[in-house]
C-alpha positions as protocol buffer text, in pm:
chain_id: "A"
residue {
  index: 1
  type: MET
  ca { x: 16224 y: 14915 z: 9989 }
}
residue {
  index: 2
  type: ILE
  ca { x: 16046 y: 15135 z: 9724 }
}
residue {
  index: 3
  type: ARG
  ca { x: 16162 y: 15181 z: 9388 }
}
residue {
  index: 4
  type: GLN
  ca { x: 16032 y: 15343 z: 9066 }
}
residue {
  index: 5
  type: TYR
  ca { x: 15902 y: 15129 z: 8773 }
}
residue {
  index: 6
  type: GLY
  ca { x: 15915 y: 15257 z: 8417 }
}
residue {
  index: 7
  type: ASP
  ca { x: 16082 y: 15055 z: 8153 }
}
residue {
  index: 8
  type: ARG
  ca { x: 15876 y: 14780 z: 7964 }
}
residue {
  index: 9
  type: ALA
  ca { x: 16035 y: 14484 z: 8149 }
}
residue {
  index: 10
  type: GLU
  ca { x: 15972 y: 14629 z: 8483 }
}
residue {
  index: 11
  type: LEU
  ca { x: 15611 y: 14716 z: 8355 }
}
residue {
  index: 12
  type: GLU
  ca { x: 15554 y: 14347 z: 8267 }
}
residue {
  index: 13
  type: GLU
  ca { x: 15667 y: 14247 z: 8601 }
}
residue {
  index: 14
  type: LEU
  ca { x: 15443 y: 14496 z: 8776 }
}
residue {
  index: 15
  type: VAL
  ca { x: 15140 y: 14384 z: 8559 }
}
residue {
  index: 16
  type: VAL
  ca { x: 15161 y: 14044 z: 8687 }
}
residue {
  index: 17
  type: LEU
  ca { x: 15122 y: 14176 z: 9052 }
}
residue {
  index: 18
  type: ILE
  ca { x: 14850 y: 14400 z: 8942 }
}
residue {
  index: 19
  type: ARG
  ca { x: 14636 y: 14136 z: 8775 }
}
residue {
  index: 20
  type: GLU
  ca { x: 14668 y: 13925 z: 9085 }
}
residue {
  index: 21
  type: ILE
  ca { x: 14565 y: 14187 z: 9323 }
}
residue {
  index: 22
  type: TRP
  ca { x: 14279 y: 14329 z: 9117 }
}
residue {
  index: 23
  type: ARG
  ca { x: 14112 y: 14000 z: 9042 }
}
residue {
  index: 24
  type: GLU
  ca { x: 14144 y: 13890 z: 9410 }
}
residue {
  index: 25
  type: TYR
  ca { x: 14030 y: 14219 z: 9555 }
}
residue {
  index: 26
  type: TYR
  ca { x: 13776 y: 14382 z: 9294 }
}
residue {
  index: 27
  type: THR
  ca { x: 13599 y: 14084 z: 9152 }
}
residue {
  index: 28
  type: SER
  ca { x: 13358 y: 14079 z: 9459 }
}
residue {
  index: 29
  type: LEU
  ca { x: 13315 y: 14460 z: 9454 }
}
residue {
  index: 30
  type: THR
  ca { x: 13249 y: 14520 z: 9075 }
}
residue {
  index: 31
  type: GLY
  ca { x: 13230 y: 14183 z: 8907 }
}
residue {
  index: 32
  type: ALA
  ca { x: 13467 y: 13997 z: 8700 }
}
residue {
  index: 33
  type: ALA
  ca { x: 13376 y: 14154 z: 8355 }
}
residue {
  index: 34
  type: GLN
  ca { x: 13433 y: 14520 z: 8491 }
}
residue {
  index: 35
  type: VAL
  ca { x: 13770 y: 14399 z: 8658 }
}
residue {
  index: 36
  type: GLU
  ca { x: 13893 y: 14257 z: 8324 }
}
residue {
  index: 37
  type: TYR
  ca { x: 13788 y: 14572 z: 8132 }
}
residue {
  index: 38
  type: MET
  ca { x: 13976 y: 14801 z: 8385 }
}
residue {
  index: 39
  type: LEU
  ca { x: 14270 y: 14590 z: 8374 }
}
residue {
  index: 40
  type: GLU
  ca { x: 14302 y: 14617 z: 8007 }
}
residue {
  index: 41
  type: LYS
  ca { x: 14211 y: 14983 z: 7986 }
}
residue {
  index: 42
  type: PHE
  ca { x: 14412 y: 15119 z: 8268 }
}
residue {
  index: 43
  type: GLN
  ca { x: 14673 y: 14870 z: 8392 }
}
residue {
  index: 44
  type: SER
  ca { x: 14792 y: 14684 z: 8091 }
}
residue {
  index: 45
  type: VAL
  ca { x: 15172 y: 14745 z: 8015 }
}
residue {
  index: 46
  type: ASP
  ca { x: 15077 y: 14965 z: 7722 }
}
residue {
  index: 47
  type: ALA
  ca { x: 14817 y: 15174 z: 7918 }
}
residue {
  index: 48
  type: ILE
  ca { x: 15075 y: 15212 z: 8203 }
}
residue {
  index: 49
  type: ALA
  ca { x: 15365 y: 15316 z: 7976 }
}
residue {
  index: 50
  type: ARG
  ca { x: 15114 y: 15572 z: 7792 }
}
residue {
  index: 51
  type: GLN
  ca { x: 15038 y: 15710 z: 8148 }
}
residue {
  index: 52
  type: ILE
  ca { x: 15390 y: 15754 z: 8233 }
}
residue {
  index: 53
  type: ALA
  ca { x: 15504 y: 15891 z: 7889 }
}
residue {
  index: 54
  type: GLU
  ca { x: 15193 y: 16115 z: 7823 }
}
residue {
  index: 55
  type: GLU
  ca { x: 15024 y: 16190 z: 8169 }
}
residue {
  index: 56
  type: GLY
  ca { x: 15304 y: 16240 z: 8399 }
}
residue {
  index: 57
  type: TYR
  ca { x: 15230 y: 15927 z: 8629 }
}
residue {
  index: 58
  type: ARG
  ca { x: 15500 y: 15767 z: 8831 }
}
residue {
  index: 59
  type: TYR
  ca { x: 15462 y: 15415 z: 8929 }
}
residue {
  index: 60
  type: TYR
  ca { x: 15639 y: 15273 z: 9234 }
}
residue {
  index: 61
  type: GLY
  ca { x: 15681 y: 14905 z: 9367 }
}
residue {
  index: 62
  type: VAL
  ca { x: 15733 y: 14813 z: 9723 }
}
residue {
  index: 63
  type: ILE
  ca { x: 15975 y: 14521 z: 9775 }
}
residue {
  index: 64
  type: TYR
  ca { x: 15942 y: 14298 z: 10084 }
}
residue {
  index: 65
  type: ASP
  ca { x: 16152 y: 13977 z: 10150 }
}
residue {
  index: 66
  type: GLY
  ca { x: 16290 y: 14020 z: 9796 }
}
residue {
  index: 67
  type: LYS
  ca { x: 15937 y: 14003 z: 9651 }
}
residue {
  index: 68
  type: LEU
  ca { x: 15737 y: 14266 z: 9469 }
}
residue {
  index: 69
  type: ALA
  ca { x: 15469 y: 14308 z: 9730 }
}
residue {
  index: 70
  type: GLY
  ca { x: 15264 y: 14614 z: 9629 }
}
residue {
  index: 71
  type: TYR
  ca { x: 15265 y: 14919 z: 9431 }
}
residue {
  index: 72
  type: TYR
  ca { x: 15127 y: 15281 z: 9395 }
}
residue {
  index: 73
  type: ALA
  ca { x: 15076 y: 15524 z: 9104 }
}
residue {
  index: 74
  type: ALA
  ca { x: 15066 y: 15912 z: 9142 }
}
residue {
  index: 75
  type: LYS
  ca { x: 15085 y: 16229 z: 8950 }
}
residue {
  index: 76
  type: PRO
  ca { x: 15110 y: 16588 z: 9052 }
}
residue {
  index: 77
  type: SER
  ca { x: 14823 y: 16830 z: 8934 }
}
residue {
  index: 78
  type: ASP
  ca { x: 14833 y: 17201 z: 8882 }
}
residue {
  index: 79
  type: ASP
  ca { x: 14692 y: 17281 z: 9198 }
}
residue {
  index: 80
  type: ALA
  ca { x: 14954 y: 17165 z: 9449 }
}
residue {
  index: 81
  type: VAL
  ca { x: 14776 y: 16844 z: 9477 }
}
residue {
  index: 82
  type: VAL
  ca { x: 14918 y: 16491 z: 9416 }
}
residue {
  index: 83
  type: PHE
  ca { x: 14653 y: 16251 z: 9263 }
}
residue {
  index: 84
  type: LEU
  ca { x: 14728 y: 15916 z: 9414 }
}
residue {
  index: 85
  type: SER
  ca { x: 14583 y: 15686 z: 9150 }
}
residue {
  index: 86
  type: LYS
  ca { x: 14675 y: 15346 z: 9254 }
}
residue {
  index: 87
  type: PHE
  ca { x: 14753 y: 15204 z: 9592 }
}
residue {
  index: 88
  type: TYR
  ca { x: 14761 y: 14841 z: 9641 }
}
residue {
  index: 89
  type: VAL
  ca { x: 14937 y: 14564 z: 9859 }
}
residue {
  index: 90
  type: ALA
  ca { x: 14903 y: 14204 z: 9759 }
}
residue {
  index: 91
  type: ALA
  ca { x: 14685 y: 13986 z: 10003 }
}
residue {
  index: 92
  type: GLU
  ca { x: 14991 y: 13778 z: 10142 }
}
residue {
  index: 93
  type: PHE
  ca { x: 15178 y: 14104 z: 10245 }
}
residue {
  index: 94
  type: ARG
  ca { x: 14883 y: 14290 z: 10398 }
}
residue {
  index: 95
  type: GLY
  ca { x: 14907 y: 14387 z: 10767 }
}
residue {
  index: 96
  type: ARG
  ca { x: 15286 y: 14435 z: 10746 }
}
residue {
  index: 97
  type: GLY
  ca { x: 15293 y: 14830 z: 10721 }
}
residue {
  index: 98
  type: LEU
  ca { x: 15361 y: 14836 z: 10368 }
}
residue {
  index: 99
  type: GLY
  ca { x: 15076 y: 15060 z: 10296 }
}
residue {
  index: 100
  type: ARG
  ca { x: 15205 y: 15308 z: 10532 }
}
residue {
  index: 101
  type: GLU
  ca { x: 15552 y: 15274 z: 10415 }
}
residue {
  index: 102
  type: MET
  ca { x: 15431 y: 15361 z: 10060 }
}
residue {
  index: 103
  type: LEU
  ca { x: 15200 y: 15669 z: 10185 }
}
residue {
  index: 104
  type: GLN
  ca { x: 15519 y: 15804 z: 10364 }
}
residue {
  index: 105
  type: HIS
  ca { x: 15721 y: 15765 z: 10048 }
}
residue {
  index: 106
  type: LEU
  ca { x: 15459 y: 15949 z: 9849 }
}
residue {
  index: 107
  type: THR
  ca { x: 15423 y: 16216 z: 10126 }
}
residue {
  index: 108
  type: GLU
  ca { x: 15782 y: 16297 z: 10139 }
}
residue {
  index: 109
  type: ALA
  ca { x: 15817 y: 16312 z: 9772 }
}
residue {
  index: 110
  type: ALA
  ca { x: 15501 y: 16531 z: 9738 }
}
residue {
  index: 111
  type: ARG
  ca { x: 15627 y: 16761 z: 10005 }
}
residue {
  index: 112
  type: ALA
  ca { x: 15958 y: 16800 z: 9837 }
}
residue {
  index: 113
  type: ALA
  ca { x: 15772 y: 16892 z: 9500 }
}
residue {
  index: 114
  type: GLY
  ca { x: 15582 y: 17166 z: 9702 }
}
residue {
  index: 115
  type: ALA
  ca { x: 15246 y: 16983 z: 9713 }
}
residue {
  index: 116
  type: ASP
  ca { x: 14999 y: 17075 z: 9981 }
}
residue {
  index: 117
  type: ALA
  ca { x: 14765 y: 16774 z: 9967 }
}
residue {
  index: 118
  type: ILE
  ca { x: 14711 y: 16404 z: 9847 }
}
residue {
  index: 119
  type: ARG
  ca { x: 14389 y: 16326 z: 9672 }
}
residue {
  index: 120
  type: LEU
  ca { x: 14243 y: 15974 z: 9569 }
}
residue {
  index: 121
  type: THR
  ca { x: 13910 y: 15824 z: 9457 }
}
residue {
  index: 122
  type: VAL
  ca { x: 13808 y: 15492 z: 9622 }
}
residue {
  index: 123
  type: ASN
  ca { x: 13515 y: 15262 z: 9555 }
}
residue {
  index: 124
  type: LYS
  ca { x: 13235 y: 15355 z: 9803 }
}
residue {
  index: 125
  type: ARG
  ca { x: 13213 y: 14978 z: 9906 }
}
residue {
  index: 126
  type: ASN
  ca { x: 13573 y: 14939 z: 9955 }
}
residue {
  index: 127
  type: ARG
  ca { x: 13681 y: 14839 z: 10294 }
}
residue {
  index: 128
  type: THR
  ca { x: 14004 y: 15050 z: 10258 }
}
residue {
  index: 129
  type: VAL
  ca { x: 13787 y: 15370 z: 10314 }
}
residue {
  index: 130
  type: ALA
  ca { x: 13861 y: 15302 z: 10690 }
}
residue {
  index: 131
  type: PHE
  ca { x: 14222 y: 15253 z: 10627 }
}
residue {
  index: 132
  type: TYR
  ca { x: 14235 y: 15588 z: 10444 }
}
residue {
  index: 133
  type: ARG
  ca { x: 14059 y: 15771 z: 10723 }
}
residue {
  index: 134
  type: LYS
  ca { x: 14299 y: 15615 z: 10978 }
}
residue {
  index: 135
  type: LEU
  ca { x: 14578 y: 15765 z: 10771 }
}
residue {
  index: 136
  type: GLY
  ca { x: 14432 y: 16115 z: 10782 }
}
residue {
  index: 137
  type: PHE
  ca { x: 14221 y: 16129 z: 10469 }
}
residue {
  index: 138
  type: VAL
  ca { x: 13880 y: 16279 z: 10468 }
}
residue {
  index: 139
  type: ILE
  ca { x: 13581 y: 16236 z: 10218 }
}
residue {
  index: 140
  type: THR
  ca { x: 13541 y: 16553 z: 10033 }
}
residue {
  index: 141
  type: GLU
  ca { x: 13275 y: 16447 z: 9763 }
}
residue {
  index: 142
  type: GLU
  ca { x: 13107 y: 16144 z: 9603 }
}
residue {
  index: 143
  type: ILE
  ca { x: 13151 y: 16096 z: 9227 }
}
residue {
  index: 144
  type: VAL
  ca { x: 13016 y: 15858 z: 8953 }
}
residue {
  index: 145
  type: VAL
  ca { x: 13232 y: 15825 z: 8643 }
}
residue {
  index: 146
  type: ASP
  ca { x: 13140 y: 15655 z: 8335 }
}
residue {
  index: 147
  type: ILE
  ca { x: 13470 y: 15450 z: 8234 }
}
residue {
  index: 148
  type: GLY
  ca { x: 13313 y: 15316 z: 7915 }
}
residue {
  index: 149
  type: ASN
  ca { x: 13170 y: 14975 z: 7814 }
}
residue {
  index: 150
  type: GLY
  ca { x: 12872 y: 15033 z: 8035 }
}
residue {
  index: 151
  type: PHE
  ca { x: 13062 y: 15036 z: 8354 }
}
residue {
  index: 152
  type: VAL
  ca { x: 13091 y: 15321 z: 8606 }
}
residue {
  index: 153
  type: MET
  ca { x: 13324 y: 15398 z: 8916 }
}
residue {
  index: 154
  type: ASP
  ca { x: 13096 y: 15490 z: 9220 }
}
residue {
  index: 155
  type: ASP
  ca { x: 13354 y: 15655 z: 9435 }
}
residue {
  index: 156
  type: TYR
  ca { x: 13448 y: 15876 z: 9713 }
}
residue {
  index: 157
  type: VAL
  ca { x: 13703 y: 16161 z: 9676 }
}
residue {
  index: 158
  type: MET
  ca { x: 13936 y: 16176 z: 9961 }
}
residue {
  index: 159
  type: VAL
  ca { x: 14202 y: 16417 z: 10055 }
}
residue {
  index: 160
  type: LYS
  ca { x: 14486 y: 16463 z: 10305 }
}
residue {
  index: 161
  type: CYS
  ca { x: 14652 y: 16772 z: 10382 }
}
residue {
  index: 162
  type: ILE
  ca { x: 15038 y: 16727 z: 10388 }
}
residue {
  index: 163
  type: LYS
  ca { x: 15139 y: 17087 z: 10414 }
}
residue {
  index: 164
  type: ASP
  ca { x: 15338 y: 17150 z: 10724 }
}
residue {
  index: 165
  type: GLN
  ca { x: 15115 y: 17427 z: 10900 }
}
residue {
  index: 166
  type: GLY
  ca { x: 15313 y: 17433 z: 11224 }
}
residue {
  index: 167
  type: PHE
  ca { x: 15158 y: 17503 z: 11554 }
}
residue {
  index: 168
  type: PHE
  ca { x: 14876 y: 17754 z: 11614 }
}
């Protein structure tokens, strides 16, 4: 089951999972100092509440066996593209199809809103690049973004067309 998260109590529950996932997954990719900086800057309760209230983000959690097992965050853009900002499943729940379930949920919502594509950024060394390719995303560019405090994000931009183009 997938449900939207938004009020402060829900976000506090979500942040517990976020911290667990990010520390487990990203420490080996970026180092502990950058993980802690990004958690505070982008994934604290206050940061997420601000993203929802001011930037149009929506956060969703996936529930598996009664537990919060993963989450994603997305926002529409002005060019008929939905930006998939966060997309994570906790280690103990990986390999159970939850990532596909979340992407299907997002795809259906994006199509209903008139979007033609989903765009995301992913660390170039992240093993999920192969997962995204398997789901139909293609690399469209490479970017390096300064996120402050001496840290950068060295990412691929990946895009998946979701517009129903019919048969040729």
